[in-house]
C-alpha positions in Angstrom: 60.5 8.7 10.2 61.6 6.6 7.2 59.7 6.5 4.0 60.3 3.1 2.2 59.2 2.3 -1.3 59.5 -1.3 -2.5 59.2 -1.9 -6.2 58.4 -4.9 -8.3 60.7 -5.0 -11.3 59.3 -6.6 -14.5 56.2 -4.7 -15.6 56.7 -2.0 -13.0 60.2 -0.5 -13.4 61.1 -2.1 -16.7 59.6 -3.7 -19.8 61.4 -7.0 -20.2 58.8 -9.0 -22.1 60.6 -9.2 -25.4 63.7 -10.9 -23.9 61.7 -13.1 -21.6 59.7 -14.3 -24.6 62.8 -15.0 -26.7 64.3 -17.1 -24.0 61.1 -19.1 -23.3 60.7 -19.8 -27.0 64.4 -20.8 -27.2 63.7 -23.6 -24.6 60.4 -24.6 -26.3 62.2 -25.0 -29.7 65.4 -26.7 -28.5 64.0 -29.1 -25.9 60.5 -29.7 -27.3 60.3 -28.7 -30.9 57.3 -26.5 -30.1 56.3 -23.3 -32.0 57.0 -19.9 -30.5 54.6 -18.2 -28.1 53.6 -14.5 -28.4 54.7 -11.8 -26.0 51.1 -11.3 -25.0 50.7 -14.9 -24.1 53.9 -14.9 -22.0 52.8 -11.8 -20.1 49.3 -13.0 -19.5 50.6 -16.4 -18.2 53.1 -14.7 -15.8 50.3 -12.4 -14.5 47.9 -15.2 -13.7 47.3 -15.4 -9.9 47.2 -19.2 -10.1 49.3 -20.8 -12.8 51.7 -23.6 -13.7 54.2 -21.9 -15.9 55.9 -25.2 -16.9 52.5 -26.4 -18.2 51.8 -23.1 -20.0 55.2 -22.7 -21.5 56.6 -26.2 -22.1 53.5 -28.4 -21.6 55.1 -30.2 -18.7 53.6 -30.6 -15.2 56.9 -29.8 -13.4 59.7 -27.4 -14.2 62.3 -29.9 -15.6 65.9 -29.2 -14.5 67.1 -29.2 -18.1 64.5 -26.5 -19.0 65.5 -24.3 -16.0 69.2 -24.7 -16.8 68.7 -23.9 -20.5 66.4 -20.9 -19.8 68.8 -19.4 -17.2 71.9 -19.8 -19.4 70.1 -18.2 -22.3 68.4 -15.4 -20.4 71.6 -14.4 -18.6 72.9 -13.1 -21.9 69.5 -12.3 -23.5 68.1 -10.2 -20.6 70.0 -7.1 -21.4 69.3 -7.0 -25.2 66.0 -5.2 -25.2 64.8 -4.1 -21.7 63.9 -0.5 -21.1 62.7 1.7 -18.2 59.1 2.8 -18.5 58.6 6.5 -19.3 59.1 8.6 -16.2 60.6 5.9 -14.1 64.2 7.2 -13.9 63.1 10.7 -13.2 60.8 9.4 -10.4 63.6 7.4 -8.8 65.9 10.4 -9.0 63.4 12.6 -7.2 62.8 10.0 -4.4 66.5 9.5 -3.9 67.0 13.2 -3.7 64.3 13.4 -1.0 66.0 10.6 0.9 63.2 8.0 0.4 64.5 4.5 0.9 64.2 2.5 -2.3 64.4 -1.3 -2.9 63.3 -4.0 -5.3 61.3 -7.2 -4.5 61.0 -9.4 -7.7 59.9 -12.9 -8.3 62.8 -13.1 -10.9 66.2 -14.5 -9.7 68.2 -11.8 -8.0 71.1 -11.9 -10.4 68.9 -11.3 -13.4 67.4 -8.3 -11.6 70.8 -6.9 -10.7 72.1 -7.5 -14.2 69.2 -5.7 -15.9 69.0 -2.8 -13.4 72.8 -2.2 -13.7 72.5 -2.3 -17.5 69.8 0.4 -17.3 72.0 2.4 -14.9 69.6 2.5 -12.0 70.8 -0.3 -9.7 72.7 2.1 -7.5 69.5 3.9 -6.6 68.3 0.8 -4.6 69.5 -0.1 -1.1 68.6 -3.7 -1.6 67.4 -5.9 -4.5 65.8 -9.3 -3.6 64.7 -12.0 -5.9 62.7 -15.2 -5.4 65.9 -17.2 -4.8 66.6 -15.3 -1.6 63.4 -16.4 0.1 61.5 -19.7 0.8 58.3 -18.3 -0.8 57.9 -15.7 -3.5 55.1 -13.1 -3.8 52.2 -13.1 -2.8 54.0 -14.4 0.3 55.1 -11.4 2.5 58.5 -13.0 3.1 60.4 -10.8 0.6 58.8 -7.6 2.0 59.5 -8.6 5.6 63.2 -9.2 4.6 63.4 -5.7 3.1 61.6 -4.1 6.1 64.0 -5.9 8.5 66.9 -4.5 6.5 65.6 -1.0 7.2 64.7 -1.8 10.8 61.2 -0.7 10.0 59.0 0.5 12.8 55.3 0.4 11.8 54.5 3.1 14.4 56.9 5.6 13.0 57.8 4.7 9.4 55.8 4.5 6.2 56.2 1.8 3.6 54.6 1.1 0.2 54.8 -1.8 -2.3 54.4 -0.8 -6.0 53.6 -3.5 -8.6 51.7 -4.3 -11.7 50.3 -7.7 -10.5 47.8 -8.9 -8.0 50.6 -10.9 -6.3 52.4 -7.6 -5.6 49.3 -6.1 -4.0 48.6 -9.3 -2.0 52.2 -9.4 -0.7 51.9 -5.9 0.6 48.5 -6.7 2.3 50.0 -9.8 3.8 52.9 -7.8 5.1 50.7 -5.0 6.5 51.9 -2.2 4.4 50.3 0.0 1.7 50.2 -0.9 -2.0 49.9 0.9 -5.3 48.9 -0.8 -8.5 51.0 0.4 -11.5 48.6 0.5 -14.4 51.3 1.2 -17.1 52.9 -2.3 -16.8 52.3 -5.8 -17.9 48.8 -5.9 -16.4 46.7 -2.8 -17.1 43.5 -3.9 -15.5 42.4 -5.1 -12.1 40.4 -3.9 -9.1 42.8 -2.4 -6.5 42.2 0.2 -3.8 45.0 2.5 -5.1 45.8 2.5 -8.8 48.4 4.9 -10.3 48.7 5.6 -14.0 52.1 7.2 -14.2 55.4 7.1 -12.1 55.0 10.7 -11.1 51.9 9.8 -9.0 54.3 7.8 -6.8 56.1 11.0 -6.0 52.9 12.8 -5.2 51.7 9.9 -2.9 55.0 9.3 -1.1 56.0 12.9 -0.6 
């Protein structure tokens, strides 16, 4: 029997809001001459279940190619300036690896940013597979990312156990849509919400999985 744990990244494994905010504000100022947004506004916008981030960040109905290009160029360098692992995350990952639990990441961020940040924080090698939104046709809450990871492990629902852990309703919905269990991480970007399983610290993941 395999035990598979799939993690969201931003707001679950790492706090990346400072650099995300800096890069969004860089695009706002350079392309639109708009004043900076707060970290709280950025995080709240990202966590909305239904949202148009282009409208919320740049006041445009569609994500203009020049905005996407400028953000990605800036964030590629910026993303490793201030991110940090939440307290207890590294220790939790080490225990799960030691117990031969299969670990992976499913993030709505581009894959390369995820790999860059997790390598910078020296935990990338703990994950068998890291998948971002650019690797699927539909991002979370679509189950496509989770299905791709489960296929990688040759998951058998009659024998294996799998969990999705995230700080956002989209993470929980993606798990439900894929037919696996979910845990809501209350220490991340979104500390509120009604979910069937809510965990308040990374060590609770160990207790649940093992």
